[in-house]
A tleap script that builds the chain and sets N, CA, C and O, in Angstrom:
source leaprc.protein.ff14SB
mol = sequence {
  NMET PRO LEU TYR SER TYR ARG CYS ASN ASP
  CYS GLY HIE GLY PHE GLU THR LEU VAL ARG
  SER GLY ASP THR PRO ALA CYS PRO SER CYS
  GLY SER ALA GLY LEU SER ARG GLN MET SER
  ASN VAL ALA PRO GLU GLY LYS SER GLY ALA
  VAL VAL GLN SER ALA ARG ARG MET ALA ALA
  LYS GLN GLY HIE PHE SER ASN TYR GLY ARG
  SER GLU ARG PRO LYS CGLY
}
set mol.1.N position { -13.774 -75.222 69.291 }
set mol.1.CA position { -13.272 -73.738 68.279 }
set mol.1.C position { -11.818 -74.274 68.348 }
set mol.1.O position { -11.366 -74.679 69.419 }
set mol.2.N position { -10.929 -74.278 66.962 }
set mol.2.CA position { -9.940 -74.473 66.891 }
set mol.2.C position { -8.651 -73.090 66.979 }
set mol.2.O position { -9.056 -71.928 66.928 }
set mol.3.N position { -7.622 -73.290 67.067 }
set mol.3.CA position { -7.007 -71.920 68.179 }
set mol.3.C position { -5.976 -72.430 66.310 }
set mol.3.O position { -5.629 -73.535 65.893 }
set mol.4.N position { -5.829 -71.094 65.721 }
set mol.4.CA position { -4.673 -70.947 65.043 }
set mol.4.C position { -3.797 -69.854 64.633 }
set mol.4.O position { -4.212 -68.745 64.971 }
set mol.5.N position { -2.922 -69.871 64.126 }
set mol.5.CA position { -1.919 -68.452 64.403 }
set mol.5.C position { -1.556 -68.080 62.931 }
set mol.5.O position { -1.001 -68.741 62.053 }
set mol.6.N position { -1.939 -67.091 62.943 }
set mol.6.CA position { -2.128 -66.098 61.749 }
set mol.6.C position { -0.847 -65.031 61.602 }
set mol.6.O position { -0.161 -64.689 62.565 }
set mol.7.N position { -0.646 -64.566 60.237 }
set mol.7.CA position { 0.546 -63.179 60.377 }
set mol.7.C position { -0.355 -62.841 59.333 }
set mol.7.O position { -0.878 -63.593 58.510 }
set mol.8.N position { -0.513 -61.153 59.522 }
set mol.8.CA position { -1.274 -60.193 58.629 }
set mol.8.C position { -0.255 -59.731 57.419 }
set mol.8.O position { 0.841 -59.191 57.567 }
set mol.9.N position { -0.765 -60.008 56.448 }
set mol.9.CA position { 0.464 -59.632 55.083 }
set mol.9.C position { 0.395 -57.884 55.022 }
set mol.9.O position { 1.294 -57.527 54.261 }
set mol.10.N position { -0.221 -56.906 55.460 }
set mol.10.CA position { -0.585 -55.291 55.931 }
set mol.10.C position { 0.727 -55.459 56.476 }
set mol.10.O position { 1.749 -55.694 55.831 }
set mol.11.N position { 0.582 -55.274 58.133 }
set mol.11.CA position { 1.313 -54.873 59.140 }
set mol.11.C position { 2.502 -56.047 59.410 }
set mol.11.O position { 3.630 -55.610 59.642 }
set mol.12.N position { 2.353 -57.202 59.396 }
set mol.12.CA position { 3.249 -58.340 59.633 }
set mol.12.C position { 2.882 -58.546 61.133 }
set mol.12.O position { 3.735 -59.069 61.850 }
set mol.13.N position { 2.078 -58.300 61.492 }
set mol.13.CA position { 1.365 -58.732 62.887 }
set mol.13.C position { 1.603 -59.995 62.615 }
set mol.13.O position { 1.588 -60.507 61.496 }
set mol.14.N position { 1.973 -60.857 64.313 }
set mol.14.CA position { 1.520 -62.440 64.349 }
set mol.14.C position { 0.689 -62.328 65.499 }
set mol.14.O position { 0.600 -61.506 66.411 }
set mol.15.N position { -0.085 -63.731 65.104 }
set mol.15.CA position { -0.985 -63.265 67.004 }
set mol.15.C position { -1.674 -64.996 66.344 }
set mol.15.O position { -1.491 -65.455 65.217 }
set mol.16.N position { -2.399 -65.582 67.401 }
set mol.16.CA position { -3.341 -66.550 67.565 }
set mol.16.C position { -4.888 -66.081 68.209 }
set mol.16.O position { -5.261 -65.412 69.173 }
set mol.17.N position { -5.618 -66.918 66.972 }
set mol.17.CA position { -6.847 -66.773 67.922 }
set mol.17.C position { -8.015 -67.641 67.751 }
set mol.17.O position { -7.968 -68.034 66.585 }
set mol.18.N position { -9.030 -68.127 68.334 }
set mol.18.CA position { -9.874 -68.939 68.113 }
set mol.18.C position { -10.952 -68.659 66.620 }
set mol.18.O position { -11.443 -67.611 66.199 }
set mol.19.N position { -10.997 -69.424 66.338 }
set mol.19.CA position { -12.021 -68.991 64.968 }
set mol.19.C position { -13.166 -70.452 64.292 }
set mol.19.O position { -12.953 -71.471 63.636 }
set mol.20.N position { -14.428 -69.779 64.928 }
set mol.20.CA position { -15.336 -70.579 64.141 }
set mol.20.C position { -15.440 -71.074 62.757 }
set mol.20.O position { -15.084 -70.330 61.844 }
set mol.21.N position { -15.882 -72.231 62.513 }
set mol.21.CA position { -16.024 -72.312 61.102 }
set mol.21.C position { -16.976 -71.111 60.015 }
set mol.21.O position { -17.939 -70.376 60.233 }
set mol.22.N position { -16.292 -71.336 59.040 }
set mol.22.CA position { -16.847 -69.801 58.438 }
set mol.22.C position { -16.849 -68.676 58.638 }
set mol.22.O position { -17.427 -67.821 57.967 }
set mol.23.N position { -16.068 -68.490 59.787 }
set mol.23.CA position { -15.792 -66.889 59.946 }
set mol.23.C position { -14.480 -66.426 59.988 }
set mol.23.O position { -13.722 -67.081 60.704 }
set mol.24.N position { -14.026 -65.479 59.411 }
set mol.24.CA position { -12.749 -64.865 58.724 }
set mol.24.C position { -12.135 -63.898 60.240 }
set mol.24.O position { -12.911 -63.296 60.982 }
set mol.25.N position { -11.360 -63.921 60.344 }
set mol.25.CA position { -10.492 -63.254 61.899 }
set mol.25.C position { -9.894 -61.873 60.971 }
set mol.25.O position { -9.670 -61.805 59.763 }
set mol.26.N position { -9.728 -60.768 62.109 }
set mol.26.CA position { -8.897 -59.257 61.223 }
set mol.26.C position { -7.875 -59.291 62.055 }
set mol.26.O position { -7.863 -59.819 63.167 }
set mol.27.N position { -7.228 -58.869 61.655 }
set mol.27.CA position { -5.746 -58.216 62.150 }
set mol.27.C position { -6.420 -57.515 63.537 }
set mol.27.O position { -7.449 -56.840 63.502 }
set mol.28.N position { -5.377 -57.903 65.192 }
set mol.28.CA position { -5.936 -56.898 66.347 }
set mol.28.C position { -5.516 -55.553 66.070 }
set mol.28.O position { -5.986 -54.512 66.529 }
set mol.29.N position { -4.277 -55.758 65.011 }
set mol.29.CA position { -3.245 -54.428 64.934 }
set mol.29.C position { -3.293 -53.349 64.146 }
set mol.29.O position { -2.792 -52.230 64.247 }
set mol.30.N position { -4.273 -54.082 62.996 }
set mol.30.CA position { -4.515 -52.655 61.577 }
set mol.30.C position { -5.943 -53.075 61.349 }
set mol.30.O position { -6.757 -52.356 60.771 }
set mol.31.N position { -6.181 -54.140 61.774 }
set mol.31.CA position { -8.064 -54.226 61.144 }
set mol.31.C position { -8.172 -55.017 59.971 }
set mol.31.O position { -9.318 -55.049 59.522 }
set mol.32.N position { -7.166 -55.787 59.222 }
set mol.32.CA position { -7.104 -56.035 57.857 }
set mol.32.C position { -7.344 -57.589 58.208 }
set mol.32.O position { -6.747 -58.137 59.135 }
set mol.33.N position { -8.344 -58.298 57.320 }
set mol.33.CA position { -8.550 -59.152 56.887 }
set mol.33.C position { -7.675 -59.999 55.776 }
set mol.33.O position { -8.053 -61.155 55.590 }
set mol.34.N position { -6.371 -59.464 54.907 }
set mol.34.CA position { -5.474 -59.888 54.666 }
set mol.34.C position { -4.773 -60.974 55.531 }
set mol.34.O position { -4.017 -60.418 56.329 }
set mol.35.N position { -4.753 -62.738 55.690 }
set mol.35.CA position { -4.149 -62.930 56.909 }
set mol.35.C position { -3.453 -63.881 56.049 }
set mol.35.O position { -3.819 -63.917 54.874 }
set mol.36.N position { -2.604 -64.582 56.390 }
set mol.36.CA position { -1.531 -65.833 56.123 }
set mol.36.C position { -1.913 -66.584 57.377 }
set mol.36.O position { -1.730 -66.096 58.492 }
set mol.37.N position { -2.424 -67.730 57.190 }
set mol.37.CA position { -2.586 -68.438 58.308 }
set mol.37.C position { -1.348 -69.519 58.479 }
set mol.37.O position { -1.135 -70.222 57.491 }
set mol.38.N position { -0.668 -69.682 59.422 }
set mol.38.CA position { 0.873 -70.656 59.937 }
set mol.38.C position { 0.285 -71.330 60.111 }
set mol.38.O position { -0.937 -71.421 60.222 }
set mol.39.N position { 1.833 -72.543 60.225 }
set mol.39.CA position { 1.791 -73.390 60.242 }
set mol.39.C position { 1.899 -73.166 62.139 }
set mol.39.O position { 2.559 -72.203 62.529 }
set mol.40.N position { 1.099 -74.272 63.401 }
set mol.40.CA position { 1.406 -74.753 64.607 }
set mol.40.C position { 2.378 -75.469 64.621 }
set mol.40.O position { 2.534 -76.300 63.727 }
set mol.41.N position { 3.446 -75.295 65.836 }
set mol.41.CA position { 4.327 -76.333 66.455 }
set mol.41.C position { 3.838 -77.572 67.220 }
set mol.41.O position { 3.761 -77.627 68.447 }
set mol.42.N position { 3.705 -77.979 66.870 }
set mol.42.CA position { 2.925 -79.797 67.593 }
set mol.42.C position { 3.911 -79.928 69.030 }
set mol.42.O position { 5.117 -79.843 69.259 }
set mol.43.N position { 2.654 -80.187 69.857 }
set mol.43.CA position { 2.884 -80.342 71.617 }
set mol.43.C position { 4.047 -81.755 71.407 }
set mol.43.O position { 3.638 -82.854 71.035 }
set mol.44.N position { 5.436 -81.491 71.702 }
set mol.44.CA position { 6.185 -82.626 71.961 }
set mol.44.C position { 5.612 -83.766 72.903 }
set mol.44.O position { 4.926 -83.579 73.908 }
set mol.45.N position { 6.014 -84.944 72.400 }
set mol.45.CA position { 5.036 -85.982 72.769 }
set mol.45.C position { 5.693 -85.779 74.592 }
set mol.45.O position { 6.635 -85.139 75.059 }
set mol.46.N position { 4.743 -86.591 75.146 }
set mol.46.CA position { 5.383 -86.209 76.755 }
set mol.46.C position { 5.043 -84.863 77.381 }
set mol.46.O position { 5.026 -84.477 78.550 }
set mol.47.N position { 4.793 -84.307 76.276 }
set mol.47.CA position { 5.111 -82.434 77.414 }
set mol.47.C position { 3.393 -81.699 77.620 }
set mol.47.O position { 2.937 -80.983 78.512 }
set mol.48.N position { 2.930 -82.117 76.683 }
set mol.48.CA position { 1.258 -81.701 76.863 }
set mol.48.C position { 0.738 -81.800 78.219 }
set mol.48.O position { -0.137 -81.029 78.615 }
set mol.49.N position { 1.271 -82.779 78.997 }
set mol.49.CA position { 0.657 -82.193 80.367 }
set mol.49.C position { 0.984 -81.289 80.523 }
set mol.49.O position { 0.159 -80.376 80.550 }
set mol.50.N position { 2.105 -81.070 80.677 }
set mol.50.CA position { 3.105 -79.828 81.649 }
set mol.50.C position { 2.480 -79.032 81.185 }
set mol.50.O position { 1.938 -78.415 82.102 }
set mol.51.N position { 2.059 -78.430 79.744 }
set mol.51.CA position { 1.827 -77.345 78.851 }
set mol.51.C position { 0.103 -77.410 80.087 }
set mol.51.O position { -0.091 -76.597 80.991 }
set mol.52.N position { -0.261 -77.849 79.951 }
set mol.52.CA position { -1.689 -78.326 80.194 }
set mol.52.C position { -1.487 -77.141 82.325 }
set mol.52.O position { -1.889 -76.043 82.710 }
set mol.53.N position { -0.738 -78.197 82.933 }
set mol.53.CA position { -0.724 -77.875 83.980 }
set mol.53.C position { -0.376 -76.113 84.032 }
set mol.53.O position { -1.314 -75.469 84.501 }
set mol.54.N position { 0.604 -75.450 83.693 }
set mol.54.CA position { 1.136 -74.449 83.392 }
set mol.54.C position { 0.181 -73.739 82.835 }
set mol.54.O position { -0.176 -72.904 83.666 }
set mol.55.N position { -0.433 -73.632 81.837 }
set mol.55.CA position { -1.705 -72.736 81.551 }
set mol.55.C position { -2.605 -72.629 82.428 }
set mol.55.O position { -2.911 -71.498 82.805 }
set mol.56.N position { -3.263 -73.787 82.981 }
set mol.56.CA position { -4.175 -73.668 84.448 }
set mol.56.C position { -3.416 -72.908 85.747 }
set mol.56.O position { -4.158 -72.398 86.586 }
set mol.57.N position { -2.152 -72.829 85.910 }
set mol.57.CA position { -1.650 -72.165 86.553 }
set mol.57.C position { -1.752 -70.747 86.830 }
set mol.57.O position { -2.049 -70.051 87.802 }
set mol.58.N position { -1.265 -70.501 85.168 }
set mol.58.CA position { -1.598 -69.388 84.778 }
set mol.58.C position { -3.037 -67.922 84.952 }
set mol.58.O position { -3.025 -66.714 85.186 }
set mol.59.N position { -4.275 -69.163 84.619 }
set mol.59.CA position { -5.186 -68.559 84.282 }
set mol.59.C position { -5.866 -68.549 86.167 }
set mol.59.O position { -6.706 -67.801 86.667 }
set mol.60.N position { -5.407 -69.216 86.535 }
set mol.60.CA position { -5.858 -69.789 87.801 }
set mol.60.C position { -5.038 -68.182 89.094 }
set mol.60.O position { -5.528 -67.914 90.191 }
set mol.61.N position { -3.915 -67.514 88.534 }
set mol.61.CA position { -3.305 -66.553 88.705 }
set mol.61.C position { -4.731 -65.004 88.765 }
set mol.61.O position { -5.129 -64.155 89.562 }
set mol.62.N position { -5.062 -65.573 87.040 }
set mol.62.CA position { -5.413 -64.553 87.073 }
set mol.62.C position { -7.207 -64.726 87.427 }
set mol.62.O position { -7.863 -63.685 87.370 }
set mol.63.N position { -7.597 -65.424 87.616 }
set mol.63.CA position { -8.740 -65.811 88.801 }
set mol.63.C position { -9.765 -66.056 87.487 }
set mol.63.O position { -10.837 -65.527 87.195 }
set mol.64.N position { -8.908 -67.160 86.785 }
set mol.64.CA position { -9.967 -67.671 85.525 }
set mol.64.C position { -10.102 -69.627 85.773 }
set mol.64.O position { -9.231 -70.320 85.247 }
set mol.65.N position { -11.025 -70.175 86.433 }
set mol.65.CA position { -11.613 -71.679 86.942 }
set mol.65.C position { -12.251 -71.868 85.769 }
set mol.65.O position { -12.205 -73.090 85.912 }
set mol.66.N position { -12.699 -71.769 84.935 }
set mol.66.CA position { -13.574 -72.009 83.482 }
set mol.66.C position { -12.391 -73.630 83.177 }
set mol.66.O position { -12.974 -74.708 83.291 }
set mol.67.N position { -11.635 -73.652 83.002 }
set mol.67.CA position { -10.601 -74.752 82.596 }
set mol.67.C position { -10.464 -75.416 83.619 }
set mol.67.O position { -9.451 -76.111 83.535 }
set mol.68.N position { -11.351 -75.624 85.170 }
set mol.68.CA position { -10.868 -76.559 86.122 }
set mol.68.C position { -12.654 -77.584 85.925 }
set mol.68.O position { -13.758 -77.700 85.394 }
set mol.69.N position { -11.885 -77.941 86.639 }
set mol.69.CA position { -13.129 -79.264 86.968 }
set mol.69.C position { -14.167 -78.691 88.344 }
set mol.69.O position { -13.697 -78.017 89.260 }
set mol.70.N position { -15.649 -79.111 88.269 }
set mol.70.CA position { -15.659 -78.898 89.892 }
set mol.70.C position { -14.844 -79.409 91.011 }
set mol.70.O position { -14.569 -78.760 92.020 }
set mol.71.N position { -14.461 -80.679 90.747 }
set mol.71.CA position { -14.213 -80.953 91.540 }
set mol.71.C position { -12.465 -80.253 92.270 }
set mol.71.O position { -12.036 -80.421 93.411 }
set mol.72.N position { -11.881 -79.573 91.245 }
set mol.72.CA position { -10.489 -78.877 91.154 }
set mol.72.C position { -10.609 -77.526 91.657 }
set mol.72.O position { -9.671 -77.060 92.305 }
set mol.73.N position { -12.129 -76.523 91.338 }
set mol.73.CA position { -11.877 -75.218 91.439 }
set mol.73.C position { -12.211 -75.048 93.306 }
set mol.73.O position { -12.654 -75.699 94.252 }
set mol.74.N position { -11.741 -73.943 93.032 }
set mol.74.CA position { -11.336 -73.641 94.812 }
set mol.74.C position { -12.955 -73.094 95.576 }
set mol.74.O position { -13.820 -72.318 95.169 }
set mol.75.N position { -12.836 -73.879 96.773 }
set mol.75.CA position { -13.984 -73.835 97.984 }
set mol.75.C position { -14.354 -72.159 98.214 }
set mol.75.O position { -13.532 -71.244 98.271 }
set mol.76.N position { -15.572 -72.077 98.306 }
set mol.76.CA position { -15.168 -70.539 98.455 }
set mol.76.C position { -15.787 -69.457 98.333 }
set mol.76.O position { -15.202 -68.389 98.513 }
savepdb mol mol.pdb
quit
């Protein structure tokens, strides 16, 4: 599922969400389906590894290890 950025046309709230094809997301703030898809920033060349590592550290702090391979998960 791709990650898209949206801005609500009714309340102006900006958010990102994973969207399956054919699904229409709703604004998490007001529930409106009137959304505008925003252009996303492209990861700068050579920086994506650092972004992935940062996201993994944040997920690990919260106890989520689903984005780690079996050999990378903590033992125990």
